C-alpha beads as a LAMMPS data file, in Angstrom:
LAMMPS data file: protein, C-alpha beads

85 atoms
84 bonds

1 atom types
1 bond types

-500.0 500.0 xlo xhi
-500.0 500.0 ylo yhi
-500.0 500.0 zlo zhi

Masses

1 110.0

Atoms # bond

1 1 1 -119.833 362.328 -400.986
2 1 1 -118.461 359.662 -403.342
3 1 1 -120.886 357.349 -405.149
4 1 1 -121.301 353.807 -403.895
5 1 1 -119.056 351.359 -405.793
6 1 1 -121.954 348.992 -406.536
7 1 1 -124.087 351.833 -407.915
8 1 1 -121.228 353.023 -410.084
9 1 1 -120.592 349.494 -411.382
10 1 1 -124.281 349.099 -412.317
11 1 1 -124.298 352.416 -414.162
12 1 1 -121.213 351.447 -416.130
13 1 1 -122.599 348.021 -417.028
14 1 1 -126.013 349.270 -418.177
15 1 1 -124.832 350.544 -421.603
16 1 1 -123.053 347.234 -422.225
17 1 1 -126.173 345.292 -421.243
18 1 1 -128.377 347.387 -423.549
19 1 1 -125.833 347.065 -426.368
20 1 1 -125.688 343.278 -425.963
21 1 1 -129.464 343.013 -425.925
22 1 1 -129.858 345.123 -429.059
23 1 1 -127.172 343.152 -430.872
24 1 1 -128.798 339.834 -429.931
25 1 1 -132.236 341.065 -431.024
26 1 1 -130.932 342.444 -434.313
27 1 1 -129.075 339.238 -435.171
28 1 1 -132.086 337.123 -434.201
29 1 1 -134.243 339.146 -436.608
30 1 1 -131.606 338.816 -439.319
31 1 1 -131.517 335.033 -438.906
32 1 1 -135.316 334.857 -439.201
33 1 1 -135.395 336.980 -442.356
34 1 1 -135.439 335.105 -445.629
35 1 1 -133.038 336.133 -448.357
36 1 1 -130.972 338.458 -446.161
37 1 1 -127.632 336.773 -446.908
38 1 1 -127.103 338.471 -450.312
39 1 1 -127.627 341.866 -448.676
40 1 1 -125.294 341.063 -445.800
41 1 1 -122.635 339.879 -448.241
42 1 1 -122.807 343.252 -449.997
43 1 1 -122.354 345.000 -446.634
44 1 1 -119.586 342.681 -445.440
45 1 1 -116.716 344.557 -443.733
46 1 1 -118.625 347.863 -443.907
47 1 1 -119.130 350.065 -440.841
48 1 1 -122.120 352.327 -440.254
49 1 1 -121.985 355.037 -437.578
50 1 1 -125.306 356.085 -436.036
51 1 1 -125.303 359.223 -433.878
52 1 1 -128.332 359.844 -431.667
53 1 1 -128.195 363.607 -431.110
54 1 1 -130.929 363.709 -428.472
55 1 1 -129.090 361.121 -426.336
56 1 1 -125.610 362.307 -427.328
57 1 1 -124.677 358.681 -428.028
58 1 1 -123.053 357.019 -430.996
59 1 1 -123.041 353.357 -432.009
60 1 1 -121.293 351.570 -434.826
61 1 1 -122.735 348.696 -436.813
62 1 1 -120.088 346.404 -438.231
63 1 1 -121.450 344.019 -440.860
64 1 1 -120.259 340.511 -441.693
65 1 1 -121.670 337.812 -443.975
66 1 1 -124.010 336.399 -441.319
67 1 1 -124.388 338.974 -438.553
68 1 1 -124.081 342.544 -437.341
69 1 1 -121.896 343.618 -434.422
70 1 1 -122.842 346.708 -432.381
71 1 1 -119.970 348.710 -430.943
72 1 1 -119.874 351.804 -428.741
73 1 1 -116.341 352.667 -429.847
74 1 1 -114.618 352.169 -433.168
75 1 1 -111.128 353.360 -434.020
76 1 1 -111.227 352.971 -437.804
77 1 1 -112.971 354.976 -440.484
78 1 1 -116.658 354.483 -441.191
79 1 1 -118.219 353.868 -444.570
80 1 1 -121.400 355.783 -443.780
81 1 1 -122.725 357.978 -440.959
82 1 1 -126.290 358.785 -439.925
83 1 1 -127.447 361.478 -437.480
84 1 1 -130.761 360.968 -435.729
85 1 1 -132.212 363.926 -433.881

Bonds

1 1 1 2
2 1 2 3
3 1 3 4
4 1 4 5
5 1 5 6
6 1 6 7
7 1 7 8
8 1 8 9
9 1 9 10
10 1 10 11
11 1 11 12
12 1 12 13
13 1 13 14
14 1 14 15
15 1 15 16
16 1 16 17
17 1 17 18
18 1 18 19
19 1 19 20
20 1 20 21
21 1 21 22
22 1 22 23
23 1 23 24
24 1 24 25
25 1 25 26
26 1 26 27
27 1 27 28
28 1 28 29
29 1 29 30
30 1 30 31
31 1 31 32
32 1 32 33
33 1 33 34
34 1 34 35
35 1 35 36
36 1 36 37
37 1 37 38
38 1 38 39
39 1 39 40
40 1 40 41
41 1 41 42
42 1 42 43
43 1 43 44
44 1 44 45
45 1 45 46
46 1 46 47
47 1 47 48
48 1 48 49
49 1 49 50
50 1 50 51
51 1 51 52
52 1 52 53
53 1 53 54
54 1 54 55
55 1 55 56
56 1 56 57
57 1 57 58
58 1 58 59
59 1 59 60
60 1 60 61
61 1 61 62
62 1 62 63
63 1 63 64
64 1 64 65
65 1 65 66
66 1 66 67
67 1 67 68
68 1 68 69
69 1 69 70
70 1 70 71
71 1 71 72
72 1 72 73
73 1 73 74
74 1 74 75
75 1 75 76
76 1 76 77
77 1 77 78
78 1 78 79
79 1 79 80
80 1 80 81
81 1 81 82
82 1 82 83
83 1 83 84
84 1 84 85
């Protein structure tokens, strides 16, 4: 039996929804933090890969001067990688 199209669509959208929520929360916290701009400037154009071994998921944090972007896929090379078990 094939899965229902609506169920499949919801399952595919859930990771994007979680990713968007985490990115929004992270950037909101960054904006509320005093003196974070010098640190973000040092990290500008750097990419951090975070691998969650228990979930078998990987995310990439791409830093800019004012914000952080969360990505599920990244084609380039990373500057640092972290494994969380």
